[in-house]
C-alpha positions in Angstrom: -9.9 -195.9 -43.0 -11.3 -196.2 -46.7 -11.6 -193.5 -49.3 -14.4 -191.5 -47.4 -12.3 -191.4 -44.1 -14.6 -194.4 -42.4 -13.1 -197.0 -40.3 -12.8 -200.1 -42.4 -13.5 -203.6 -40.8 -13.0 -205.9 -43.2 -10.7 -209.0 -42.7 -9.5 -208.5 -46.5 -6.0 -206.7 -46.7 -7.0 -205.2 -50.1 -9.7 -203.6 -48.4 -7.4 -201.6 -45.5 -5.0 -200.4 -48.1 -5.1 -197.4 -50.9 -2.3 -195.3 -52.7 -1.7 -193.3 -49.8 -0.8 -195.9 -47.6 3.0 -195.7 -46.4 3.2 -198.4 -43.8 2.1 -202.2 -43.5 3.2 -203.6 -40.5 2.8 -207.3 -39.9 4.0 -210.7 -38.2 5.8 -213.2 -40.3 3.4 -216.0 -38.4 0.9 -215.7 -35.6 1.8 -216.4 -32.1 -1.8 -217.9 -31.5 -2.5 -219.9 -34.4 0.7 -220.5 -35.3 0.6 -220.0 -39.1 2.7 -218.3 -41.6 1.8 -215.4 -43.5 1.8 -215.2 -47.4 4.5 -212.4 -46.9 5.3 -212.3 -50.8 1.6 -212.0 -51.6 1.3 -209.1 -49.1 4.3 -207.2 -50.5 3.5 -207.6 -54.0 -0.4 -206.4 -53.4 1.0 -203.3 -51.3 4.0 -202.4 -53.4 1.5 -202.5 -56.4 -1.4 -200.6 -54.9 1.1 -197.9 -53.8 3.1 -197.5 -56.9 6.2 -198.7 -54.6 5.8 -196.2 -52.2 4.3 -198.0 -49.6 6.8 -200.3 -47.1 6.3 -203.8 -45.4 7.9 -204.1 -42.4 7.6 -207.9 -41.1 8.2 -208.9 -37.4 10.0 -211.9 -37.5 10.1 -212.8 -33.9 7.9 -215.8 -33.6 8.7 -217.0 -37.1 12.1 -217.0 -37.2 13.4 -220.1 -34.9 11.5 -222.1 -37.4 11.5 -220.8 -40.9 13.4 -219.5 -43.6 13.0 -215.7 -43.5 11.3 -214.2 -46.9 14.6 -211.8 -47.6 14.7 -208.1 -48.3 16.6 -208.8 -51.3 14.2 -211.2 -53.0 11.7 -210.1 -55.1 8.5 -210.1 -53.3 10.0 -209.2 -50.3 9.1 -207.3 -47.5 11.2 -203.8 -47.4 12.3 -204.1 -43.5 12.6 -207.5 -41.8 13.2 -207.3 -37.3 13.9 -209.9 -35.1 15.5 -210.3 -31.9 18.3 -213.1 -32.2 17.7 -214.7 -29.0 14.6 -216.1 -30.9 17.2 -217.7 -32.8 18.8 -219.2 -29.6 21.6 -216.3 -29.8 22.1 -213.3 -28.0 19.6 -210.6 -27.1 20.1 -208.4 -29.7 17.9 -206.7 -32.2 18.6 -207.6 -35.8 16.7 -205.4 -39.1 17.4 -206.3 -42.2 15.8 -203.7 -45.5 16.5 -203.0 -48.6 19.3 -201.3 -49.8 16.7 -198.7 -51.9 14.8 -198.1 -48.5 17.7 -197.1 -46.4 19.0 -194.7 -48.9 15.5 -193.3 -49.1 15.6 -192.9 -45.0 19.6 -191.6 -44.9 18.6 -188.5 -46.8 16.0 -186.3 -45.2 12.8 -185.3 -46.7 13.4 -182.6 -49.4 16.8 -183.0 -49.4 18.5 -184.1 -52.6 19.8 -187.6 -53.3 23.3 -188.3 -54.0 23.5 -188.9 -58.1 25.6 -191.9 -57.4 23.9 -194.2 -54.8 26.8 -196.9 -55.3 29.2 -194.5 -54.0 27.3 -194.6 -50.5 28.8 -197.5 -48.6 27.0 -200.2 -47.4 28.9 -199.7 -44.1 28.2 -195.9 -43.9 24.4 -196.6 -44.5 24.4 -199.3 -41.3 26.0 -197.0 -39.1 23.5 -194.4 -39.5 21.4 -196.7 -37.6 23.8 -196.8 -34.7 22.9 -194.1 -32.0 25.6 -195.2 -29.6 28.2 -197.7 -29.0 27.5 -201.4 -30.0 27.1 -204.0 -27.8 30.4 -205.6 -28.8 29.5 -209.0 -26.5 26.2 -209.4 -28.2 27.6 -209.1 -31.7 30.2 -211.8 -30.4 27.5 -214.2 -29.8 25.9 -213.4 -32.9 29.0 -214.6 -34.9 28.5 -217.7 -32.4 25.2 -218.4 -33.5 26.2 -218.6 -37.2 28.7 -221.6 -35.8 25.6 -222.9 -34.2 23.7 -223.1 -37.7 26.8 -224.6 -39.5 27.1 -227.3 -36.4 23.4 -228.1 -37.0 23.8 -228.5 -41.1 26.9 -231.0 -40.6 25.1 -232.8 -37.8 22.2 -232.9 -39.9 24.6 -233.9 -43.3 26.4 -236.5 -42.0 23.9 -238.2 -40.0 20.8 -238.5 -41.9 18.6 -236.8 -44.5 15.0 -236.0 -44.2 13.0 -235.8 -47.6 9.6 -234.7 -48.2 7.4 -236.9 -45.6 10.2 -239.5 -45.0 13.7 -240.2 -44.5 16.4 -240.4 -46.9 19.0 -242.9 -46.4 22.5 -242.0 -47.1 24.1 -244.8 -46.3 22.6 -246.7 -49.5 25.0 -244.9 -51.6 21.7 -242.9 -53.0 18.4 -241.0 -51.8 16.4 -243.6 -51.5 13.2 -243.3 -49.1 13.4 -245.6 -45.4 11.1 -245.9 -42.9 10.4 -243.0 -40.4 13.3 -243.4 -38.6 16.4 -241.5 -38.5 19.1 -243.7 -40.5 22.9 -243.3 -40.1 25.0 -242.5 -43.0 28.1 -244.2 -43.7 29.0 -242.5 -47.0 31.2 -239.4 -47.1 29.7 -238.6 -50.4 27.5 -236.0 -49.4 26.8 -233.3 -52.1 24.4 -235.1 -54.3 21.7 -235.7 -51.1 22.7 -231.9 -50.0 20.8 -230.6 -52.9 18.1 -233.4 -52.6 17.8 -231.6 -49.3 17.0 -228.2 -50.5 14.9 -229.5 -53.5 12.4 -231.1 -51.2 11.9 -227.8 -49.9 9.8 -226.8 -53.4 11.5 -224.1 -54.9 11.6 -222.5 -50.8 15.7 -222.4 -50.7 17.9 -221.8 -53.9 20.0 -224.6 -54.4 23.4 -223.6 -55.6 27.0 -225.4 -56.2 27.6 -224.6 -52.3 24.9 -225.5 -50.3 24.4 -222.9 -47.6 24.3 -224.5 -44.0 21.6 -222.2 -43.3 19.5 -223.8 -45.6 20.4 -227.1 -44.8 20.1 -226.5 -41.2 16.7 -224.7 -41.7 15.5 -228.2 -43.7 16.4 -230.2 -40.7 15.0 -227.6 -37.8 11.5 -227.9 -40.1 11.5 -231.5 -40.3 12.1 -232.0 -36.8 10.0 -229.5 -36.0 7.2 -231.2 -37.8 7.2 -234.6 -36.5 6.6 -233.0 -33.0 4.1 -230.9 -34.0 1.8 -233.4 -35.9 1.7 -236.0 -32.7 0.9 -233.1 -30.7 -1.9 -231.8 -33.1 -3.2 -235.1 -33.7 -3.8 -235.7 -30.1 -5.5 -232.3 -29.5 -7.8 -232.9 -32.2 -9.2 -236.1 -31.2 -9.6 -234.7 -27.3 -13.3 -234.1 -27.9 -13.3 -231.2 -24.8 -10.4 -229.5 -26.6 -10.7 -226.4 -28.9 -7.5 -225.6 -31.3 -7.1 -222.3 -32.2 -6.6 -222.2 -35.8 -6.8 -220.3 -38.7 -10.0 -220.0 -39.6 -9.1 -218.4 -43.4 -10.8 -215.5 -42.5 -7.9 -213.2 -43.0 -6.7 -212.8 -46.5 -4.7 -210.8 -48.7 -7.2 -210.1 -51.8 -10.6 -211.1 -52.8 -11.0 -214.5 -54.5 -12.4 -212.5 -57.5 -9.1 -210.5 -58.2 -6.7 -212.3 -60.1 -3.3 -213.4 -58.8 0.0 -213.5 -60.7 0.8 -217.2 -60.6 4.3 -216.2 -59.2 3.3 -214.5 -56.4 0.5 -216.9 -55.1 1.9 -219.0 -52.5 0.0 -222.3 -51.3 2.9 -223.7 -49.3 2.4 -221.8 -45.7 3.8 -224.0 -43.1 2.7 -224.2 -39.6 5.2 -223.3 -36.7 5.3 -226.0 -33.5 3.1 -223.1 -31.4 -0.3 -224.4 -30.4 -2.8 -222.9 -28.8 -6.2 -224.5 -27.1 -8.7 -224.0 -24.5 -10.5 -227.1 -22.9 -14.6 -226.8 -22.5 -14.5 -227.5 -18.9 -10.9 -226.5 -17.0 -9.3 -222.9 -17.0 -6.4 -222.4 -19.2 -4.4 -221.2 -15.8 -5.4 -223.8 -14.1 -3.9 -226.4 -17.0 -0.3 -224.5 -17.1 -0.2 -225.2 -13.3 -0.9 -228.7 -13.4 1.6 -229.1 -16.4 4.1 -227.2 -14.2 3.6 -229.1 -11.1 4.9 -232.2 -13.4 8.1 -230.2 -15.1 6.1 -229.4 -18.1 6.2 -225.8 -19.2 3.4 -224.1 -21.1 2.1 -220.6 -20.8 -1.3 -219.3 -20.7 -2.2 -215.6 -21.2 -3.2 -213.3 -24.2 0.2 -213.3 -26.0 0.0 -209.5 -27.1 -2.9 -210.3 -29.4 -5.7 -208.0 -30.0 -8.9 -207.8 -28.3 -10.9 -208.3 -31.7 -9.4 -211.6 -32.0 -10.4 -212.8 -28.2 -13.7 -211.7 -29.9 -13.4 -213.6 -33.3 -11.9 -216.5 -31.4 -14.6 -216.5 -28.2 -11.9 -216.8 -25.6 -12.3 -216.0 -22.1 -10.3 -213.7 -19.7 -8.2 -216.7 -18.6 -6.6 -216.8 -22.0 -5.1 -220.0 -23.9 -2.6 -222.4 -23.2 0.3 -222.4 -25.8 2.9 -225.0 -26.3 5.7 -224.1 -28.2 8.6 -226.1 -28.8 12.1 -226.4 -31.4 14.0 -228.2 -32.8 15.7 -229.4 -29.7 12.5 -231.1 -28.2 12.0 -234.9 -28.5 9.1 -237.1 -29.2 9.4 -238.6 -25.9 8.0 -234.8 -24.4 5.6 -234.5 -26.3 4.4 -238.3 -25.2 5.3 -237.1 -21.7 3.2 -233.8 -22.3 0.4 -235.9 -23.3 0.1 -238.3 -20.5 0.4 -234.9 -17.8 -2.7 -233.3 -19.7 -4.8 -236.8 -19.4 -3.6 -237.2 -15.8 -6.1 -234.1 -15.0 -9.6 -234.5 -13.5 -11.9 -233.8 -16.1 -9.4 -233.5 -18.8 -11.6 -236.4 -21.2 -14.9 -236.1 -19.5 
């Protein structure tokens, strides 16, 4: 509601919040349009308008397998970030990351005095205050295994090849030279310089240090592999005359264009994650899904927990959209095979 108590239909976030706003909950990426949201700009706006009293809660379920999370410890990061580790190839275990000062605010009941020396309150005490019963130790062990998986991915990427900005970088040549778009084997054991090159190619998304983070290297590797698959599928669907791909119409904005945005907050490097939704002009979505399953291609068709307003804006019928989603372990051949299966349908191209 606006200051007059009336419901606001605006698509501009700055129109929807005021100094009384307590919580802004938003997903890191859309699981329909596959676009990352500008979380740093959203957090900056909410904290500025509410004088840091409003809190931003980010649902990272759709984005976490593909993107680095905007950490709660960084400037411009969310107050809370939540995800289920099964989306990260791990156990079915919920994970909530929060800023320490926000946790302290909830640790002390409203109206009670806050401890003068907040540093005396240990992280363990804060975390235990959220545990309402015995922890799931089996799932916690799986979380440890998940970290080992990311370590393995990083070691594989580092010892086999380096993916630079839009091209493969050959480490076997003794440097970081561009080669073709094919994966190139590595013969040199000198990897530190190229590790930094991998991270620096991300344009500031990853903070390099003396000891390169395996998680960061794994994330770069994941993104480069997935982007190749995503571009191939999108290129085909865009060229299909009867197919309409669901994508951001740029209606949802953080601020009005006339509003000044600090250069340190503006984010022009938002990513598209490998989630592709589309509808066909003549073939119902459920029929497409059944056809694909008959040939071993797994996809889904439904509303995917989205709102009725979105369906009205996108002009989607009751059958929903067809959604293809994939990850770094999928291959280009699987994408090509999926395309061939789609083309087998009667009426697909005409």
